[in-house]
C-alpha positions as CSV (number, residue, x, y, z in Angstrom):
1,M,86.4,102.3,109.4
2,A,88.8,101.3,106.5
3,T,89.2,97.9,104.6
4,L,91.2,95.7,104.4
5,E,91.9,96.5,100.7
6,Q,92.1,100.2,101.3
7,N,94.6,100.0,105.0
8,L,96.6,97.4,102.0
9,Q,96.3,100.0,99.4
10,E,98.0,103.0,101.5
11,M,100.7,101.0,102.8
12,L,101.9,98.9,100.0
13,Q,101.2,102.2,96.7
14,G,105.1,104.1,97.7
15,A,106.6,100.5,97.6
16,V,105.2,99.6,94.5
17,E,105.8,102.7,92.7
18,D,109.1,102.8,93.8
19,L,109.5,100.1,91.1
20,G,108.4,101.9,88.7
21,C,104.8,100.4,88.6
22,E,101.5,102.0,89.3
23,L,99.6,99.9,92.1
24,W,96.1,99.0,89.6
25,G,93.5,97.7,93.2
26,I,93.5,95.1,95.6
27,E,91.2,92.3,95.7
28,C,91.1,90.2,99.1
29,Q,89.3,86.5,98.9
30,R,88.1,84.6,101.8
31,A,88.1,81.0,101.5
32,G,87.5,79.6,104.9
33,R,90.3,80.2,107.0
34,F,92.4,80.9,104.1
35,M,92.2,84.2,102.4
36,T,94.1,85.2,98.7
37,V,95.3,89.3,98.3
38,R,95.6,89.8,94.9
39,L,97.7,92.4,93.8
40,F,97.1,94.3,90.3
41,I,99.8,96.2,88.5
42,D,100.4,98.3,86.0
43,K,103.0,100.8,83.9
44,E,103.6,102.4,80.9
45,G,104.1,99.7,77.9
46,G,102.5,96.9,80.4
47,A,103.7,95.3,83.2
48,T,105.7,92.3,82.9
49,V,107.0,88.7,84.8
50,N,109.8,90.3,86.0
51,D,108.0,93.7,87.7
52,C,105.1,91.3,89.0
53,A,108.0,89.0,90.8
54,D,110.0,92.0,92.0
55,V,106.7,93.9,93.6
56,S,105.5,90.2,95.0
57,R,108.8,90.0,96.6
58,Q,109.3,93.9,97.9
59,V,105.1,93.4,99.3
60,S,105.9,89.9,100.9
61,A,108.8,92.0,102.8
62,I,106.4,94.2,103.9
63,L,103.5,92.2,104.4
64,D,105.9,89.8,107.0
65,V,107.1,92.8,108.8
66,E,103.4,94.7,109.0
67,D,101.6,91.7,109.3
68,P,98.3,93.4,108.6
69,I,96.4,89.9,107.9
70,A,95.5,88.3,111.1
71,D,95.2,84.7,108.9
72,K,96.9,82.8,106.7
73,Y,97.2,84.0,103.1
74,N,98.7,83.7,99.4
75,L,100.1,86.7,97.9
76,E,98.9,86.9,93.6
77,V,100.4,89.3,92.0
78,S,99.5,90.4,87.8
79,S,98.8,92.7,85.7
80,P,95.1,93.6,85.3
81,G,94.9,92.2,81.9
82,L,92.7,93.4,79.0
83,D,89.2,92.6,81.0
84,R,90.9,94.6,84.1
85,P,88.9,95.5,86.8
86,L,87.9,99.2,87.7
87,F,88.4,99.8,91.3
88,T,88.3,103.9,91.4
89,L,86.3,106.7,89.5
90,L,89.4,107.7,88.3
91,Q,89.9,104.2,86.5
92,F,86.4,104.5,85.8
93,E,87.0,107.8,83.6
94,R,90.0,106.4,81.6
95,Y,87.2,103.8,80.2
96,I,85.1,106.1,78.9
97,G,83.5,105.3,75.8
98,Q,84.1,101.5,76.4
99,D,82.0,98.5,77.1
100,I,81.8,97.7,81.0
101,A,80.5,94.9,83.4
102,V,79.3,95.8,86.5
103,H,77.8,93.6,89.2
104,L,75.6,95.7,92.1
105,R,75.8,95.3,95.7
106,I,72.1,96.3,96.0
107,P,69.8,95.2,92.4
108,V,68.8,98.8,90.5
109,M,65.9,97.8,88.6
110,E,65.9,94.3,90.4
111,R,69.2,93.3,88.3
112,R,72.7,93.3,89.7
113,K,74.2,92.6,86.8
114,W,75.1,95.5,84.2
115,Q,77.1,95.8,81.2
116,G,76.7,98.8,78.7
117,K,79.1,101.4,77.4
118,L,80.8,103.8,80.0
119,E,79.1,107.3,79.0
120,R,80.5,109.7,81.7
121,I,81.4,109.7,85.5
122,E,79.9,113.1,87.0
123,N,80.2,113.1,91.3
124,D,79.8,109.3,92.6
125,M,77.4,108.8,89.4
126,V,78.4,106.0,86.7
127,T,76.1,106.1,83.5
128,L,76.1,103.3,81.3
129,I,74.2,103.2,77.7
130,V,72.6,99.7,78.1
131,D,70.4,99.1,75.3
132,G,70.1,102.4,73.6
133,Q,69.1,103.6,77.2
134,E,70.8,105.5,79.9
135,Q,71.7,103.5,83.4
136,V,73.1,105.3,86.2
137,L,74.4,103.7,89.0
138,V,76.0,105.3,92.7
139,F,79.6,104.3,92.6
140,G,79.6,103.2,96.2
141,N,76.9,100.4,95.0
142,I,79.5,98.8,92.3
143,Q,81.0,95.9,94.1
144,K,83.0,94.9,91.0
145,A,83.3,96.2,87.6
146,N,85.3,95.4,84.3
147,V,86.6,96.2,80.9
148,V,84.9,94.2,78.6
149,A,87.9,93.4,76.2
150,K,87.2,93.5,72.6
151,F,88.9,90.8,70.3
């Protein structure tokens, strides 16, 4: 069964691409009866405020017609930023060699939070270098991952 995020990704991908942007990912967060639907968009050179506004208008129209969300919700559209979330294995591959932070669904070695250099991706396994040691994590166990911004 597909998640709400997966259904929305499939429903909105083409419209976002038609506006010249990449639909980087979608997060849905529930707070009581209300939900926040957060779309992250990107494009060559970075998404602008105008890109976010254009995508927001287009996506709002689609969501009004398709009505895939039963509860009241707020729609937010933004760029992924420097500490961009990672949603897919292809996105992880783009950041090999960089530091990432990972939050797991199920603890590994009694830890749910890991941070280290992204070493490689093999099949559905993500390998980090943490304190000089390799740590292999199953992609399906990753609840949330972000690039660690360097200043």
